[in-house]
C-alpha positions as CSV (number, residue, x, y, z in Angstrom):
1,X,115.4,105.6,93.8
2,X,118.1,103.2,94.8
3,X,117.7,104.5,98.3
4,X,114.0,104.3,98.4
5,X,113.6,100.6,99.1
6,X,114.7,100.4,102.7
7,X,111.3,99.0,103.7
8,X,112.1,95.7,101.8
9,X,114.9,95.1,104.3
10,X,112.5,94.8,107.3
11,X,112.9,91.0,107.1
12,X,116.6,91.4,107.7
13,X,116.5,93.4,111.0
14,X,113.0,92.6,112.3
15,X,114.4,89.7,114.4
16,X,116.8,92.2,116.1
17,X,113.8,94.4,117.0
18,X,111.9,91.4,118.3
19,X,114.8,90.1,120.4
20,X,116.0,93.5,121.7
21,X,112.6,94.8,122.8
22,X,111.0,91.4,123.7
23,X,108.1,91.5,121.2
24,X,105.9,88.6,120.2
25,X,105.1,88.0,116.6
26,X,101.7,89.8,116.7
27,X,103.5,92.9,117.9
28,X,106.2,92.5,115.3
29,X,103.6,92.3,112.5
30,X,101.9,95.3,113.9
31,X,105.2,97.2,113.4
32,X,105.3,95.7,109.9
33,X,101.8,97.0,109.2
34,X,102.8,100.5,110.3
35,X,105.9,100.2,108.1
36,X,103.6,99.3,105.2
37,X,101.1,102.0,106.2
38,X,103.8,104.7,106.1
39,X,105.3,103.4,102.9
40,X,102.1,103.6,101.0
41,X,100.2,106.5,102.4
42,X,101.7,109.0,99.9
43,X,98.7,111.3,99.5
44,X,100.4,113.9,101.7
45,X,103.6,113.9,99.5
46,X,101.5,114.1,96.4
47,X,99.5,117.1,97.6
48,X,102.8,118.8,98.7
49,X,104.2,118.1,95.3
50,X,101.2,119.9,93.7
51,X,102.1,123.2,95.3
52,X,105.8,123.1,96.0
53,X,109.1,122.5,94.0
54,X,110.6,119.0,93.7
55,X,113.7,120.0,95.8
56,X,111.4,120.8,98.8
57,X,109.7,117.4,98.5
58,X,113.0,115.5,98.5
59,X,114.4,117.5,101.5
60,X,111.2,116.8,103.6
61,X,111.6,113.1,102.7
62,X,115.3,113.1,103.8
63,X,114.5,114.6,107.1
64,X,111.6,112.1,107.8
65,X,113.8,109.1,106.8
66,X,116.7,110.0,109.1
67,X,114.4,110.9,112.1
68,X,112.3,107.8,111.9
69,X,115.0,105.1,111.5
70,X,117.5,106.8,113.7
71,X,115.1,106.7,116.6
72,X,114.5,102.9,115.9
73,X,118.3,102.3,116.0
74,X,118.6,104.3,119.3
75,X,115.9,102.1,120.8
76,X,117.3,98.7,119.6
77,X,120.9,99.4,120.7
78,X,119.7,100.7,124.1
79,X,120.9,104.3,123.8
80,X,117.5,105.4,125.0
81,X,114.9,103.8,127.3
82,X,112.7,101.2,125.9
83,X,109.9,103.0,123.9
84,X,106.3,102.1,124.0
85,X,104.9,100.1,121.1
86,X,102.9,103.0,119.8
87,X,106.1,105.1,119.8
88,X,107.9,102.5,117.7
89,X,105.0,102.3,115.4
90,X,105.2,106.1,114.8
91,X,109.0,105.9,114.2
92,X,108.8,103.2,111.6
93,X,105.8,104.8,110.0
94,X,107.6,108.1,109.7
95,X,110.8,106.5,108.3
96,X,108.9,104.4,105.8
97,X,106.7,107.3,104.7
98,X,109.8,109.2,103.6
99,X,110.1,106.9,100.5
100,X,106.8,108.4,99.1
101,X,108.6,111.8,99.0
102,X,111.5,110.2,97.1
103,X,109.0,108.4,94.7
104,X,106.9,111.5,94.2
105,X,109.9,113.7,93.6
106,X,111.8,111.4,91.3
107,X,109.3,109.1,89.6
108,X,106.4,111.4,89.0
109,X,108.7,114.1,87.6
110,X,110.3,111.6,85.3
111,X,107.0,110.3,84.0
112,X,105.9,113.8,83.2
113,X,109.2,114.4,81.4
114,X,108.8,111.3,79.3
115,X,105.0,110.6,79.0
116,X,105.4,108.3,75.9
117,X,107.9,106.1,77.7
118,X,106.1,106.0,81.0
119,X,106.1,102.2,81.2
120,X,109.8,102.0,80.6
121,X,110.4,104.9,83.0
122,X,108.3,103.5,85.8
123,X,109.7,100.0,85.3
124,X,113.3,101.3,85.3
125,X,113.0,103.6,88.4
126,X,110.9,101.2,90.3
127,X,113.3,98.5,89.4
128,X,116.2,100.4,91.1
129,X,113.9,100.8,94.1
130,X,113.4,97.0,94.2
131,X,117.1,96.4,93.8
132,X,118.0,99.0,96.5
133,X,117.6,96.5,99.3
134,X,120.3,94.2,97.9
135,X,122.6,97.1,97.1
136,X,122.2,98.5,100.6
137,X,122.9,95.0,102.0
138,X,126.3,95.0,100.1
139,X,127.1,98.4,101.5
140,X,126.1,97.4,105.0
141,X,128.4,94.3,104.9
142,X,131.3,96.4,103.6
143,X,130.8,99.2,106.2
144,X,129.6,97.5,109.3
145,X,130.1,93.8,108.8
146,X,127.4,91.3,109.8
147,X,125.8,93.5,112.5
148,X,122.1,93.6,112.0
149,X,121.6,96.6,114.4
150,X,124.0,98.7,112.3
151,X,121.8,97.9,109.3
152,X,119.1,100.1,110.8
153,X,121.6,102.9,111.2
154,X,122.7,102.6,107.5
155,X,119.0,102.8,106.5
156,X,118.7,106.0,108.6
157,X,121.6,108.0,107.0
158,X,122.2,106.6,103.5
159,X,118.8,107.4,101.7
160,X,118.7,110.8,103.4
161,X,122.2,111.6,102.2
162,X,121.4,110.6,98.6
163,X,118.3,112.8,98.5
164,X,120.3,115.8,99.8
165,X,123.2,115.3,97.4
166,X,121.0,114.9,94.3
167,X,118.2,117.3,95.4
168,X,118.7,119.9,92.6
169,X,119.3,117.4,89.7
170,X,115.6,116.3,89.6
171,X,113.2,118.8,88.1
172,X,110.4,119.0,85.6
173,X,111.6,119.9,82.1
174,X,110.2,120.6,78.7
175,X,111.9,117.5,77.0
176,X,112.0,117.3,73.3
177,X,111.7,113.7,72.2
178,X,115.0,112.4,70.7
179,X,115.1,109.8,67.9
180,X,117.3,107.5,70.0
181,X,115.4,108.0,73.2
182,X,114.3,104.3,73.4
183,X,117.9,103.2,72.8
184,X,119.1,105.2,75.8
185,X,116.5,103.6,78.0
186,X,117.7,100.2,76.8
187,X,121.3,101.1,77.6
188,X,120.1,101.9,81.2
189,X,118.2,98.6,81.3
190,X,121.3,96.6,80.2
191,X,123.4,98.3,82.9
192,X,120.7,97.7,85.5
193,X,120.4,94.0,84.6
194,X,124.2,93.5,84.8
195,X,124.1,95.2,88.3
196,X,121.3,92.9,89.4
197,X,123.1,89.7,88.2
198,X,126.3,90.9,89.9
199,X,124.5,91.5,93.2
200,X,122.7,88.1,92.9
201,X,125.9,86.2,92.3
202,X,127.6,88.0,95.2
203,X,124.7,87.2,97.5
204,X,124.8,83.5,96.7
205,X,128.7,83.4,97.0
206,X,128.5,85.2,100.4
207,X,126.1,82.6,101.6
208,X,128.2,79.7,100.3
209,X,131.7,80.8,101.3
210,X,133.2,83.0,104.0
211,X,134.0,86.5,102.7
212,X,136.7,88.6,104.3
213,X,136.0,92.3,105.0
214,X,138.1,93.3,101.9
215,X,136.0,91.1,99.7
216,X,132.9,92.8,101.0
217,X,134.4,96.2,100.2
218,X,135.3,95.1,96.6
219,X,131.8,93.8,96.1
220,X,130.2,97.0,97.4
221,X,132.6,99.2,95.3
222,X,131.7,97.3,92.1
223,X,128.0,97.6,92.9
224,X,128.3,101.3,93.3
225,X,130.3,101.7,90.1
226,X,127.6,99.9,88.1
227,X,124.9,101.9,89.8
228,X,126.5,105.2,88.6
229,X,127.1,103.9,85.0
230,X,123.8,105.3,83.6
231,X,125.1,108.8,84.5
232,X,127.9,108.3,81.9
233,X,125.2,107.4,79.3
234,X,123.3,110.5,80.0
235,X,126.4,112.7,79.9
236,X,127.3,111.3,76.5
237,X,123.7,112.0,75.2
238,X,123.7,115.5,76.5
239,X,127.1,116.2,74.8
240,X,125.7,114.9,71.5
241,X,122.6,117.0,71.8
242,X,124.7,120.1,72.7
243,X,126.9,119.6,69.6
244,X,123.8,119.2,67.4
245,X,122.2,122.5,68.8
246,X,125.5,124.3,68.4
247,X,125.8,123.3,64.7
248,X,122.2,124.4,64.2
249,X,122.7,127.8,65.8
250,X,125.9,128.3,63.7
251,X,124.0,127.5,60.6
252,X,121.1,129.8,61.5
253,X,123.5,132.7,62.2
254,X,124.5,132.6,58.5
255,X,120.9,132.9,57.3
256,X,119.3,136.3,56.6
257,X,115.9,136.7,58.2
258,X,113.4,138.6,56.1
259,X,110.3,137.9,58.1
260,X,110.0,137.2,61.8
261,X,109.3,133.6,62.8
262,X,105.8,132.6,63.2
263,X,106.4,131.3,66.6
264,X,107.7,134.7,67.8
265,X,104.7,136.5,66.3
266,X,102.4,134.1,68.2
267,X,104.2,134.6,71.5
268,X,104.1,138.4,71.1
269,X,100.4,138.4,70.3
270,X,99.8,136.3,73.4
271,X,101.8,138.8,75.5
272,X,100.2,141.9,74.1
273,X,96.6,140.9,73.9
274,X,94.8,140.9,77.2
275,X,93.9,137.6,78.5
276,X,90.2,136.9,79.0
277,X,89.9,135.6,82.5
278,X,87.0,133.5,83.6
279,X,86.0,134.4,87.1
280,X,83.1,131.9,87.3
281,X,83.7,129.5,90.1
282,X,82.3,126.0,90.0
283,X,82.1,123.4,92.8
284,X,84.7,120.5,92.7
285,X,81.7,118.2,93.1
286,X,79.7,119.5,90.1
287,X,81.4,117.3,87.5
288,X,82.3,114.4,89.7
289,X,80.1,112.0,87.7
290,X,80.7,113.6,84.3
291,X,83.8,111.6,83.6
292,X,85.9,112.2,80.5
293,X,87.0,109.3,78.2
294,X,89.6,106.9,79.4
295,X,93.1,108.4,78.8
296,X,92.0,112.0,79.3
297,X,92.8,114.0,82.4
298,X,90.4,113.1,85.2
299,X,90.0,115.2,88.3
300,X,91.1,113.6,91.6
301,X,87.5,113.1,92.6
302,X,86.5,111.7,89.3
303,X,89.2,109.1,89.4
304,X,88.6,108.2,93.0
305,X,84.9,107.3,92.5
306,X,85.5,105.5,89.2
307,X,84.5,101.9,88.9
308,X,88.0,101.2,87.4
309,X,89.6,102.5,90.5
310,X,87.5,100.3,92.7
311,X,88.5,97.2,90.7
312,X,92.2,98.2,90.8
313,X,91.9,98.8,94.5
314,X,90.5,95.3,95.2
315,X,93.2,93.7,93.0
316,X,96.0,95.6,94.7
317,X,94.6,94.9,98.2
318,X,94.5,91.2,97.5
319,X,97.8,90.9,95.5
320,X,100.1,93.5,97.1
321,X,98.7,92.8,100.6
322,X,99.6,89.1,100.3
323,X,103.0,89.8,98.8
324,X,103.8,92.4,101.5
325,X,102.8,89.8,104.1
326,X,105.3,87.3,102.7
327,X,108.1,89.9,102.4
328,X,107.6,91.1,106.0
329,X,107.6,87.6,107.4
330,X,110.6,86.4,105.5
331,X,112.9,86.4,108.5
332,X,110.5,84.5,110.6
333,X,109.7,82.0,107.8
334,X,113.4,81.1,107.4
335,X,113.8,80.9,111.2
336,X,110.8,78.5,111.6
337,X,112.3,76.2,108.9
338,X,115.6,76.1,110.7
339,X,117.7,78.3,108.3
340,X,120.7,80.2,109.6
341,X,120.6,84.0,109.8
342,X,123.0,84.5,106.9
343,X,120.8,82.2,104.8
344,X,117.7,84.3,105.8
345,X,119.5,87.4,104.6
346,X,120.2,85.7,101.3
347,X,116.4,85.1,101.0
348,X,115.8,88.7,101.5
349,X,118.4,89.7,99.0
350,X,117.1,87.3,96.5
351,X,113.6,88.7,97.0
352,X,115.0,92.2,96.4
353,X,116.8,91.3,93.2
354,X,113.9,89.4,91.7
355,X,111.7,92.3,92.8
356,X,113.9,94.4,90.5
357,X,113.4,91.9,87.6
358,X,109.7,92.0,88.1
359,X,109.6,95.7,87.9
360,X,111.7,95.7,84.8
361,X,109.5,93.2,83.3
362,X,106.3,95.2,84.2
363,X,107.9,98.3,82.6
364,X,109.8,97.2,79.5
365,X,108.1,94.0,78.5
366,X,104.5,95.2,79.1
367,X,105.4,98.4,77.2
368,X,106.7,96.4,74.3
369,X,103.7,94.1,74.2
370,X,101.4,97.0,74.4
371,X,102.9,98.9,71.6
372,X,103.5,96.0,69.2
373,X,100.6,93.7,69.9
374,X,98.1,95.9,71.9
375,X,98.5,93.5,74.8
376,X,96.6,95.2,77.7
377,X,98.5,95.9,80.9
378,X,95.4,94.8,82.8
379,X,95.7,91.3,81.5
380,X,99.4,91.3,82.4
381,X,98.4,92.1,86.0
382,X,96.0,89.1,86.1
383,X,98.8,86.8,85.0
384,X,101.2,88.2,87.6
385,X,98.7,87.7,90.4
386,X,98.2,84.1,89.3
387,X,102.0,83.6,89.4
388,X,102.0,85.0,92.9
389,X,99.6,82.3,94.1
390,X,102.2,79.6,93.1
391,X,104.9,81.4,95.2
392,X,102.6,81.6,98.2
393,X,101.8,77.9,98.0
394,X,105.5,77.1,98.1
395,X,105.7,78.8,101.5
396,X,102.5,76.9,102.6
397,X,104.0,73.5,101.6
398,X,107.8,73.9,102.0
399,X,110.3,71.3,100.8
400,X,114.0,71.3,100.4
401,X,115.0,74.4,98.5
402,X,111.4,75.7,98.2
403,X,112.1,78.9,100.1
404,X,114.6,79.9,97.4
405,X,112.1,79.3,94.7
406,X,109.3,81.1,96.6
407,X,111.6,84.1,97.3
408,X,112.3,84.4,93.5
409,X,108.6,84.0,92.6
410,X,107.2,86.4,95.2
411,X,110.0,88.9,94.6
412,X,109.3,88.9,90.9
413,X,105.5,89.0,91.2
414,X,105.5,91.6,93.9
415,X,107.9,93.7,91.9
416,X,105.7,93.5,88.8
417,X,102.4,94.4,90.5
418,X,103.1,97.9,91.7
419,X,104.6,99.3,88.3
420,X,101.7,97.8,86.5
421,X,99.2,99.3,88.9
422,X,100.8,102.8,88.7
423,X,101.1,102.7,84.9
424,X,97.5,101.7,84.5
425,X,96.4,104.6,86.7
426,X,98.4,107.0,84.5
427,X,96.9,105.6,81.3
428,X,93.3,105.5,82.4
429,X,93.2,108.8,84.3
430,X,95.8,111.0,82.7
431,X,98.9,112.8,84.0
432,X,97.4,116.2,85.2
433,X,96.9,115.1,88.8
434,X,99.2,112.1,88.7
435,X,101.3,113.2,91.7
436,X,98.1,112.7,93.9
437,X,96.6,109.7,92.0
438,X,100.0,108.0,91.9
439,X,100.0,108.0,95.8
440,X,96.2,107.2,96.0
441,X,96.9,104.1,94.0
442,X,99.1,102.7,96.9
443,X,96.5,103.1,99.6
444,X,95.3,99.5,99.1
445,X,98.8,98.2,100.2
446,X,98.7,99.1,103.9
447,X,95.0,98.1,104.2
448,X,95.8,94.7,102.6
449,X,98.9,94.3,104.9
450,X,96.8,95.2,108.0
451,X,94.0,92.6,107.2
452,X,96.3,89.8,106.0
453,X,99.4,90.3,108.1
454,X,98.2,91.8,111.4
455,X,94.8,90.2,111.6
456,X,95.5,86.9,109.9
457,X,99.1,85.8,109.6
458,X,100.4,87.1,113.0
459,X,97.7,85.6,115.2
460,X,97.9,82.2,113.3
461,X,101.7,82.1,113.8
462,X,101.3,82.9,117.5
463,X,98.7,80.2,117.9
464,X,101.1,77.6,116.4
465,X,103.9,79.0,118.7
466,X,101.7,78.6,121.8
467,X,100.9,75.0,120.7
468,X,104.7,74.4,120.5
469,X,105.1,75.7,124.1
470,X,102.3,73.4,125.3
471,X,104.0,70.3,123.7
472,X,107.1,71.2,125.7
473,X,105.2,71.9,128.9
474,X,106.1,75.6,128.9
475,X,104.0,78.7,129.4
476,X,104.2,82.1,127.6
477,X,105.6,83.8,130.8
478,X,108.5,81.3,130.8
479,X,110.0,82.5,127.5
480,X,111.0,86.0,126.4
481,X,110.5,85.6,122.7
482,X,107.5,83.7,121.3
483,X,108.8,81.6,118.4
484,X,107.4,78.7,116.3
485,X,109.5,75.9,114.7
486,X,108.3,73.7,111.9
487,X,106.5,73.8,108.5
488,X,103.1,74.1,110.2
489,X,103.8,77.6,111.5
490,X,102.8,79.4,108.3
491,X,100.8,76.7,106.4
492,X,97.3,77.8,107.1
493,X,98.2,81.5,106.8
494,X,99.7,81.1,103.4
495,X,96.9,78.9,102.1
496,X,94.6,81.8,102.9
497,X,96.9,84.3,101.3
498,X,97.0,82.2,98.1
499,X,93.2,82.1,98.0
500,X,92.9,85.9,98.5
501,X,95.4,86.5,95.7
502,X,93.5,84.2,93.4
503,X,90.3,86.3,94.1
504,X,92.2,89.4,93.3
505,X,93.3,87.8,89.9
506,X,89.7,87.0,89.1
507,X,88.6,90.6,90.0
508,X,91.3,92.0,87.7
509,X,89.7,90.1,84.8
510,X,86.7,92.4,85.1
511,X,89.0,95.4,84.5
512,X,90.5,93.5,81.5
513,X,87.0,93.3,79.9
514,X,86.2,96.9,80.7
515,X,89.3,98.3,79.2
516,X,89.7,96.0,76.2
517,X,88.6,98.5,73.6
518,X,90.7,101.3,75.2
519,X,93.9,99.3,74.9
520,X,93.1,98.4,71.3
521,X,93.5,102.1,70.4
522,X,96.6,104.3,70.2
523,X,96.8,105.5,73.8
524,X,100.0,107.6,73.2
525,X,98.6,109.5,70.1
526,X,98.0,112.8,71.9
527,X,101.5,112.8,73.5
528,X,103.1,112.3,70.1
529,X,101.1,115.2,68.7
530,X,102.2,117.4,71.5
531,X,105.8,116.4,71.1
532,X,105.6,117.0,67.3
533,X,104.0,120.4,67.6
534,X,107.2,122.3,68.5
535,X,109.1,120.5,65.8
536,X,106.5,121.5,63.2
537,X,106.6,125.2,64.3
538,X,110.4,125.1,64.1
539,X,110.4,123.7,60.7
540,X,107.9,126.4,59.6
541,X,110.1,129.1,61.0
542,X,113.2,127.8,59.2
543,X,111.2,127.7,55.9
544,X,110.3,131.4,56.3
545,X,113.9,132.3,57.1
546,X,115.2,130.7,53.9
547,X,112.8,132.5,51.6
């Protein structure tokens, strides 16, 4: 998952694409839309995951990632002839879409393995995705130096290599809940927070003082070491479980069994007795409006036509669409306010780091509040959307240091929105078809990005840039790159984005009212019962053995 956040680095290399290929801002935001479109249209990866093993899903994603971003790098450095705009759109869409295969392969599998800790799991894994931009930035500086074109090359090969290396370690398992499972998650959370703070401090230092290449290498090495520390935690836990199982087996070997275990009898009966097969076929549309209770397993069509889904869609379209627009325009926002390129990269890294904290907050804090105080995740989403409005207004009315504050707020709120959205989907509609519903839940993102970025923000920026040219008695034909300087460049656009996000927050309040009774109940009860069933059977078996 630490390689699945390359799309958040678009603000760091978008200016290179704009300069090398001579694009205006409208064309650049069109590329940004196709990047968001590819990153969020994950239905294909979800459907593939329903019928194929996880390793196949990850390998397909690796191939798509390398092909898409490598073609972009070849275009920017001039290794191939200048591509058409539609060709660049396809390349970036293909590369960005690969992260859905990584998400589907890793995250959905992990949620199914740990259903009772899904909030923690989604928050932790999505947190590493949010942090991946800052981690890759450290690796890029250590490997290539301050060459933005090479950043595109790094994005092409690094995530693909990670998927290939770890392809067989990710699989769905019958996990027996351990007493200290929550403690293990908190160990991983602590390591992730240490990593995030280290990367944030390095980012600020690199902007304040001049780093040598050796210093960049040390920073990247420490980042990678911290990134792999959770593996040591898991190895220790696996060794502990193995020792416990070994001692249990040794103890059972000394016991004389007079009667066969109940579980064995049950399995033998299931094998020997012929299974009654139901050959009656029913249409997938026959029960589309006969929805089960919230929390039970919905079919894909039942979930898609649900009123709850519609409200979630509107809230995500407004909130995530506005946040994505801010993320994609981060490079141009910094440039319009006169910041240096290295400072703009710091904004992008800060946004990535606080994106991580937002995802961790949405996972661990919302899970804790839900379990202890029955605080609904839907209300948490409303509060996060209201926070996002404040960050957008900081961009609309900038002052000294406001972009730093806005980067933190937008990064945090953007990071929190997606895990909340995906966790709510799993809680309301069940886990049976979560591979597909998980990716359907992200469809609002590219639509929101298209409306708010391509149709609103890009044209408004170009209009202000043309006014700038008129003031200097220049025409569009006299300049290669259409740029705008000043605080007025994004003011109107971000006032509109803040208003749209506020509307999304008000819409999410409707979902809070609709799901109030659901979240007052015990939403994890059935998963605890399923996890306790094997333990109960094992206890019964051991009781029979000792008679």
